[in-house]
C-alpha positions in Angstrom: 20.5 -8.7 -2.2 21.6 -5.2 -3.1 21.7 -5.9 -6.8 17.9 -5.6 -7.1 18.1 -2.0 -6.1 19.5 -1.2 -9.5 17.4 -3.6 -11.7 14.8 -0.9 -12.6 16.2 2.5 -13.2 12.7 4.0 -13.6 11.6 3.1 -10.2 14.9 2.9 -8.4 15.6 6.4 -9.6 19.3 6.5 -8.8 20.4 3.1 -10.3 23.9 2.9 -11.7 23.6 6.1 -13.6 24.9 9.5 -12.4 22.3 11.6 -10.7 21.2 14.5 -12.8 20.2 17.8 -11.0 17.5 20.2 -12.2 20.1 22.0 -14.4 21.1 18.8 -16.2 24.4 18.5 -14.3 25.6 15.0 -13.2 27.0 14.4 -9.7 28.9 11.3 -8.8 28.8 12.3 -5.1 25.0 12.6 -5.2 24.6 9.3 -7.0 26.7 7.5 -4.4 24.8 9.2 -1.6 21.5 8.0 -3.0 22.8 4.5 -3.7 24.1 4.0 -0.1 20.7 5.3 1.2 19.0 2.6 -0.9 21.3 -0.1 0.6 20.6 1.3 4.1 16.9 0.9 3.5 17.3 -2.7 2.5 19.3 -3.5 5.6 16.7 -1.7 7.8 13.9 -3.5 6.0 11.9 -0.5 4.7 11.6 3.2 4.2 8.1 4.6 5.2 6.8 8.1 5.1 3.4 9.2 6.4 1.9 11.7 4.0 -1.2 12.4 6.0 -2.3 10.7 9.2 -5.9 11.8 8.4 -6.5 12.6 12.1 -7.9 16.1 12.4 -9.2 17.9 15.5 -12.4 19.1 13.8 -14.4 19.0 10.5 -13.1 22.5 9.9 -9.4 21.5 10.0 -10.1 18.5 7.7 -11.9 20.8 5.2 -9.0 23.2 5.3 -6.5 20.4 4.5 -8.6 18.7 1.8 -10.0 21.5 -0.3 -13.1 20.6 -2.4 -13.4 21.9 -5.9 -17.2 22.1 -5.4 -18.0 21.8 -1.7 -21.1 19.7 -1.1 -24.3 21.7 -1.8 -25.9 19.4 -4.3 -23.3 18.0 -6.7 -20.1 18.6 -4.7 -18.1 16.7 -2.1 -18.5 17.1 1.7 -15.4 16.7 3.8 -15.7 15.7 7.4 -14.1 13.6 10.2 -15.1 9.9 10.6 -14.9 9.1 14.3 -16.5 5.7 13.9 -14.4 4.0 11.3 -10.7 4.5 11.6 -7.5 2.5 11.8 -4.9 5.0 13.1 -5.3 7.6 15.7 -8.9 8.6 16.7 -10.5 9.4 13.4 -10.2 9.3 9.6 -11.5 11.6 6.8 -14.9 11.0 5.2 -15.8 12.1 1.7 -19.5 12.2 0.9 -21.0 13.0 -2.5 -23.8 15.5 -2.9 -27.5 14.9 -3.0 -28.0 15.6 -6.7 -26.6 14.1 -9.9 -23.1 15.3 -10.8 -22.6 17.6 -13.7 -18.8 17.3 -13.7 -16.0 15.6 -12.0 -15.2 17.0 -8.5 -12.0 16.8 -6.5 -10.6 17.2 -3.0 -7.0 18.3 -3.0 -4.2 18.4 -0.4 -1.1 20.6 -0.8 2.1 18.7 0.1 4.6 20.8 2.0 8.3 19.8 1.9 9.9 18.9 5.2 13.7 18.5 4.7 14.3 18.6 8.4 12.5 15.3 9.0 12.9 13.8 5.5 16.3 14.7 4.1 15.3 13.8 0.6 13.1 16.9 0.4 16.2 18.9 0.2 16.4 17.8 -3.4 13.0 19.3 -4.1 14.3 22.8 -3.5 11.0 23.7 -1.8 8.9 22.7 -4.8 6.9 19.9 -3.1 8.0 16.6 -1.6 10.6 14.2 -3.0 9.0 10.8 -3.5 11.8 9.4 -5.7 13.3 7.2 -2.9 9.9 5.4 -2.5 8.0 3.0 -4.7 4.5 2.6 -3.4 1.5 4.6 -2.1 -1.0 3.0 0.3 -3.8 3.7 2.8 -6.8 1.9 4.5 -10.2 2.8 3.0 -13.8 2.1 3.9 -16.5 2.3 1.2 -20.1 2.8 2.2 -21.3 1.5 -1.1 -20.0 -0.6 -4.0 -18.0 1.5 -6.5 -17.1 0.9 -10.1 -13.5 0.8 -11.1 -13.5 4.3 -12.5 -15.6 6.1 -9.9 -12.6 7.5 -8.0 -9.2 8.5 -9.2 -6.0 9.4 -7.3 -4.2 12.3 -9.0 -0.7 13.5 -8.1 0.5 16.8 -9.5 4.1 17.9 -9.6 5.4 21.5 -9.3 5.3 21.9 -13.1 1.7 20.8 -13.4 2.3 17.3 -14.8 0.1 14.6 -13.4 0.2 10.9 -12.4 -3.2 9.2 -12.2 -4.4 5.9 -10.8 -8.0 4.7 -11.0 -9.4 3.4 -7.8 -10.3 -0.4 -8.0 -13.8 -1.5 -8.0 -15.4 -2.1 -4.6 -17.5 -5.3 -4.9 -20.4 -6.4 -2.8 -18.2 -8.6 -0.7 -16.3 -5.6 0.6 -19.0 -3.0 1.1 -18.7 -1.4 4.6 -15.5 -3.3 5.2 -12.0 -1.8 5.6 -9.6 -2.6 2.9 -6.0 -1.5 2.1 -5.1 0.1 -1.2 -1.5 -0.7 -2.2 -0.4 1.0 -5.5 3.0 0.9 -7.2 4.2 4.2 -8.5 4.8 2.4 -11.8 1.0 1.7 -12.0 0.2 5.4 -12.2 -0.4 6.9 -15.7 1.9 9.9 -16.1 1.2 12.9 -18.2 4.2 14.9 -19.3 7.5 14.4 -17.7 6.1 13.8 -14.2 8.8 14.7 -11.6 8.7 12.4 -8.6 11.2 14.6 -6.8 8.7 17.5 -6.8 5.2 16.1 -5.9 3.1 19.1 -5.0 -0.5 17.9 -4.7 -2.5 14.8 -4.0 -6.2 14.7 -4.9 -9.1 12.3 -5.0 -11.4 12.9 -8.0 -15.0 11.6 -7.9 -16.5 11.3 -11.3 -20.0 11.7 -12.6 -20.6 8.0 -12.4 -20.8 8.1 -8.6 -24.2 8.0 -7.0 -25.7 10.5 -4.6 -24.8 10.6 -0.9 -22.1 7.9 -1.4 -19.2 7.8 1.0 -15.5 6.9 1.0 -13.4 7.0 4.1 -9.7 7.3 3.9 -7.2 6.8 6.7 -3.5 7.2 7.1 -1.8 7.8 3.7 1.8 6.6 3.4 4.5 6.1 0.8 7.1 3.3 1.2 9.9 1.6 -0.6 9.0 -2.1 -0.1 5.5 -3.5 -0.3 4.2 -7.0 0.6 1.0 -6.4 -1.5 -1.0 -5.4 1.5 1.0 -2.3 2.6 4.5 -1.6 3.8 6.6 -4.7 4.5 7.2 -4.7 8.3 9.8 -7.4 8.9 12.8 -9.3 7.4 13.2 -9.6 3.7 15.2 -12.2 1.8 15.6 -12.9 -1.9 14.4 -16.1 -3.7 14.4 -17.3 -7.3 11.0 -17.9 -8.9 10.1 -21.2 -10.5 6.6 -20.0 -11.5 5.3 -17.4 -13.9 3.0 -14.4 -13.1 3.9 -14.0 -9.4 2.6 -10.8 -7.9 3.5 -9.2 -4.6 1.0 -10.2 -1.9 1.0 -13.9 -3.0 2.2 -16.4 -0.5 5.8 -17.7 -1.0 6.3 -21.4 -0.7 9.6 -23.4 -0.5 10.1 -25.7 -3.4 11.9 -28.8 -2.2 12.6 -30.0 -5.8 14.7 -27.0 -6.7 15.6 -25.7 -3.2 14.3 -22.3 -4.1 11.2 -20.1 -3.3 8.3 -19.7 -5.7 4.9 -18.1 -5.9 2.0 -20.0 -4.5 -1.3 -19.2 -6.2 -3.8 -21.7 -4.8 -2.8 -22.3 -1.2 -4.6 -24.7 1.1 -4.3 -25.4 4.7 -2.3 -28.6 4.3 0.7 -26.8 2.8 3.4 -26.5 5.4 6.0 -25.1 3.0 4.6 -21.6 3.0 7.2 -19.3 4.5 6.1 -15.7 3.8 4.7 -13.1 1.4 6.2 -11.9 -1.9 7.2 -8.2 -2.0 7.9 -8.1 -5.8 6.4 -9.2 -9.1 8.1 -11.6 -11.5 8.2 -14.7 -13.6 10.1 -17.9 -13.6 13.8 -17.3 -13.3 13.4 -13.8 -11.7 14.6 -13.1 -8.2 12.2 -11.5 -5.8 12.1 -10.1 -2.2 10.1 -12.2 0.3 9.0 -11.1 3.7 9.6 -14.1 5.9 9.0 -12.6 9.4 7.4 -9.6 11.1 3.9 -8.1 10.9 1.5 -8.0 7.9 -1.9 -6.4 7.5 -3.9 -8.9 5.4 -7.4 -9.9 4.5 -8.5 -13.0 6.3 -10.8 -15.4 4.5 -13.1 -16.4 7.4 -14.6 -14.8 10.4 -12.0 -14.1 13.1 -14.7 -13.6 15.7 -13.7 -16.6 17.7 -9.9 -16.3 17.1 -7.6 -15.6 20.0 -4.2 -13.9 20.0 -1.4 -16.3 18.8 -3.8 -18.7 17.1 -2.0 -20.4 14.2 -2.8 -19.3 10.6 -2.3 -21.6 7.6 -2.3 -20.7 3.9 -5.7 -19.8 2.4 -6.9 -19.6 -1.2 -7.9 -16.6 -3.3 -4.5 -16.5 -5.0 -2.6 -16.5 -1.7 -4.2 -13.3 -0.4 -6.1 -14.9 2.5 -5.2 -17.0 5.4 -7.4 -19.5 7.3 -7.3 -20.5 11.0 -5.2 -23.5 11.7 -6.4 -23.7 15.3 -4.2 -23.6 18.4 -2.2 -26.7 17.5 0.0 -24.6 15.1 -0.2 -27.5 12.6 0.5 -26.3 9.1 0.8 -22.7 10.4 3.1 -20.1 8.8 1.8 -17.2 10.8 -0.2 -16.3 14.0 -3.2 -14.1 14.5 -2.6 -10.8 16.4 -5.8 -8.6 16.1 -8.3 -7.1 13.7 -8.1 -3.5 12.7 -10.7 -0.9 13.8 -13.8 -0.7 11.6 -13.6 -4.4 10.5 -16.5 -6.7 10.4 -16.4 -10.5 10.7 -16.3 -11.6 7.0 -13.4 -10.5 4.8 -12.0 -8.2 7.4 -8.4 -7.0 7.6 -6.3 -8.3 10.5 -2.7 -8.0 11.7 -0.8 -11.3 11.5 2.7 -12.2 12.6 4.7 -14.1 9.9 7.4 -16.6 10.9 5.8 -19.3 13.1 7.1 -22.9 12.5 4.7 -25.0 10.4 3.7 -28.5 11.1 4.0 -30.7 14.2 7.5 -31.8 15.2 8.1 -35.6 15.0 8.9 -37.7 18.0 
């Protein structure tokens, strides 16, 4: 299982190569230290760091943390607390566009302070921001008040040297308006300008472009970075490796046991009659690749039907929508691969996010 840690030297920064410090010197001791830290993360399932809990005591403290380039008035961005829609704590942060048409892009920016006492990796940043190199994904719950186009909002990271890494926020379609979703982004999906240094991340910003409408809102809750993703956020549970017998598998798809080959493969059009679903993919890949799969533990996923009548421990079977949804298998547990735990705050009935527990036995035992 450890070999996958070194498959991608760009994302698994340490790889099998010697670690190079800021002066170009190579250190075998540092390379071994980082490699063993990677192995420890696999054995302990995941490495997660909260960048901002997005829970502030007042609007003023939220405004002080997320500084707007053009604060509200007409064409700027207003920053405030959202005490109605939130997932963690008692509030989230609400960004609201101005009341007139934009004349230029506007941003809200948070300065990232190093904390080498809590996060030892920040010692490598030498005080110039936070060291994100041991991680691979950025994610957070979000709540859109209106439908947004794909390029309306960008996430922009800036390192201590002024280089940037940018990711365009996905489109928010009519099915998801006023519903909490979870944005899960691989660092490799960011577009980097210059030699972006993931060991010295200094700022994180949201940029709202001039395609946004007036008085539109976007609520963002707890922002975290993490090493392993199940496509819906941090993988919380046991991970194993499986070989793919199917092309174009993406993290977040359901993993199904293939009795023909005795291996695991991606499942793209799940239905409730499939008892072979065993978990969720935590890597992308094609036929012949090996991939991490979360086979137990908690997962925050989108459920494809109203959970209003669901009860805790109801069985959940595979759904459709490329394996990203689950459907209720009733209390019999027939065909179930997971069980329902609870919805998240701010959800509504259709297409809402819910916590599920993976690892329930599927099917009904024979006599």
